[in-house]
C-alpha positions in Angstrom: 22.2 36.2 4.6 18.7 36.1 4.7 16.7 33.2 3.7 13.2 32.9 4.0 11.2 29.5 4.0 7.4 29.1 3.3 5.5 26.3 3.6 2.5 25.4 1.8 0.0 22.5 2.5 -1.4 21.4 -0.7 -4.9 20.1 -1.4 -4.0 16.6 -2.4 -3.0 14.4 0.9 -1.8 17.7 2.7 1.3 16.8 0.8 3.8 20.0 1.6 5.8 22.1 -0.6 8.2 24.4 0.1 9.5 27.8 -1.4 13.0 28.8 -0.5 13.8 32.6 -1.2 17.0 35.0 -0.8 17.4 38.0 -2.6 15.4 37.9 -5.7 16.0 34.2 -6.2 13.5 31.4 -5.1 13.8 27.4 -5.3 10.8 24.9 -4.6 11.0 21.7 -2.8 8.3 19.3 -4.1 5.5 20.8 -6.6 1.7 20.8 -5.5 -1.0 23.7 -5.8 0.9 25.7 -8.2 -2.0 28.6 -7.5 -0.3 28.7 -4.0 3.3 28.6 -4.5 3.4 31.1 -7.4 2.8 34.4 -5.4 5.6 33.2 -3.0 8.4 32.9 -5.8 10.4 35.9 -5.4 12.0 36.9 -9.0 13.9 34.2 -10.4 12.7 30.5 -9.9 16.1 28.9 -10.1 15.0 25.1 -9.7 12.7 22.5 -8.2 13.9 19.9 -6.0 12.0 16.8 -5.5 12.3 14.2 -2.6 10.3 11.7 -4.8 8.0 10.8 -7.6 4.7 10.2 -6.3 2.1 12.0 -7.7 1.0 14.4 -4.7 4.3 15.4 -4.7 4.7 16.5 -8.3 1.1 16.9 -9.9 1.9 20.8 -9.9 4.9 20.4 -12.5 3.3 20.8 -15.9 1.7 24.1 -14.7 4.9 25.3 -13.2 6.5 24.6 -16.3 4.0 26.5 -18.1 5.0 29.4 -16.2 8.8 29.0 -16.1 9.4 26.9 -19.0 13.1 26.8 -18.6 13.2 25.7 -14.8 15.5 22.6 -14.1 14.0 19.7 -11.7 16.4 17.9 -9.9 15.8 14.3 -8.9 17.6 10.9 -9.2 17.5 8.5 -11.9 14.5 6.4 -10.5 12.6 10.0 -10.3 13.1 10.7 -13.8 11.5 7.1 -14.4 8.5 8.4 -12.1 8.3 11.6 -13.6 7.6 9.8 -17.2 5.5 7.2 -15.8 1.9 7.5 -14.9 2.0 4.2 -13.2 5.1 4.4 -11.2 4.1 7.8 -9.9 0.4 6.4 -9.2 -1.4 9.4 -11.0 -3.1 7.1 -12.8 -4.7 5.7 -10.0 -6.1 9.1 -9.0 -7.8 9.7 -12.3 -5.4 12.5 -13.4 -2.6 10.5 -15.4 0.7 12.8 -15.2 3.9 12.7 -17.2 6.2 15.4 -17.4 5.8 17.8 -20.3 9.6 18.6 -20.7 11.6 15.6 -19.4 14.5 17.8 -21.0 14.3 19.8 -17.9 15.1 17.1 -15.3 18.7 17.1 -13.7 19.4 13.7 -12.8 21.8 13.6 -9.7 24.0 11.5 -7.8 23.8 10.7 -4.0 25.8 13.0 -2.5 25.4 15.9 -5.1 25.6 19.3 -4.1 24.8 22.8 -5.8 24.6 26.1 -4.8 21.0 27.3 -4.2 22.1 30.9 -2.9 25.4 32.8 -1.9 26.8 30.8 0.6 24.0 28.2 0.7 24.1 25.0 -1.0 21.8 21.8 -1.1 23.1 18.3 -0.7 21.2 15.4 -1.9 21.0 12.5 0.4 19.5 9.1 -1.3 16.8 7.8 1.6 14.9 4.8 -0.3 12.4 3.0 1.3 9.0 4.3 0.8 10.2 4.6 -2.6 13.1 4.0 -4.5 13.7 7.5 -5.7 13.4 9.2 -2.2 16.0 11.8 -1.7 16.4 13.8 1.5 17.7 17.6 1.1 19.9 19.0 3.4 20.1 22.9 3.1 22.0 24.5 5.8 20.5 23.7 9.1 17.4 22.3 7.5 16.2 18.7 6.3 13.5 18.6 3.4 12.6 14.7 4.3 9.6 14.4 2.0 7.9 11.1 3.0 11.2 9.4 3.8 10.6 10.6 7.5 7.3 12.4 8.9 7.9 13.0 12.6 5.6 11.0 14.7 4.3 9.1 11.6 5.4 5.4 10.6 7.2 5.4 7.3 4.5 4.1 4.7 6.0 1.0 2.8 2.8 -0.4 1.0 3.5 0.5 -2.6 4.8 -2.0 -4.7 8.4 -0.5 -4.9 8.7 -0.1 -1.4 11.2 -1.5 0.7 10.6 -1.9 4.6 14.5 -2.6 5.4 15.7 0.4 3.2 12.9 2.5 4.4 14.4 1.8 7.8 18.1 2.5 7.3 17.0 5.7 5.5 15.2 6.6 8.9 18.4 6.0 10.8 20.4 8.1 8.3 17.9 10.9 8.6 18.0 10.8 12.6 21.8 11.4 12.2 21.4 14.1 10.0 18.3 15.8 11.9 20.5 16.3 15.3 20.6 20.3 15.5 18.5 20.5 12.5 15.0 21.2 11.8 12.9 18.5 9.8 10.4 19.9 7.0 8.5 16.6 6.1 6.7 15.7 2.8 2.9 15.9 4.6 1.1 18.2 7.2 -1.7 16.8 9.4 -3.9 19.3 8.4 -4.7 22.3 5.9 -2.3 24.6 7.7 -1.9 28.3 6.8 1.6 29.3 5.1 4.3 29.1 7.5 7.1 31.5 7.2 10.8 30.8 8.4 13.3 33.3 8.4 17.0 32.7 9.1 
């Protein structure tokens, strides 16, 4: 099986979105600049996996839903709360309040939940709270999409109202264990880089 992973560095805080494609099927991890994401989607958009519900990782969702009105969005119960509350997702404080336009599209998953992305390739949700209570690290084959729970070389941010330093440290330990022999794709890039393509 041939899978292509494309990284997009978004305009807000250099957050990262990822497009995973195989055949004529694609998935997105986090949703920022939709104008950059749309050209990378090959055929069917099967779903969006969120690492957490902070504004800089979700702000493109409503625009994406306007193009793909039935696309499922995978997160945990706390993530659903963030998607429907402009204070919890901090969009209220960015001057661009965000509430998901179609909350019925949200698929609430449990810790350890797995589902198939492509033939022979599944995603596993690993809850990694601390930065935010809704943080999910996605384990896909030999890749980890860690959001803001772990950014190599950067101390995990725990300054928000719902942050928890102790949980963040525990989550980092879990991620370090999972990261052995796997590639980490974090939630932010150091600068506005060009799109990177990884073929596996």
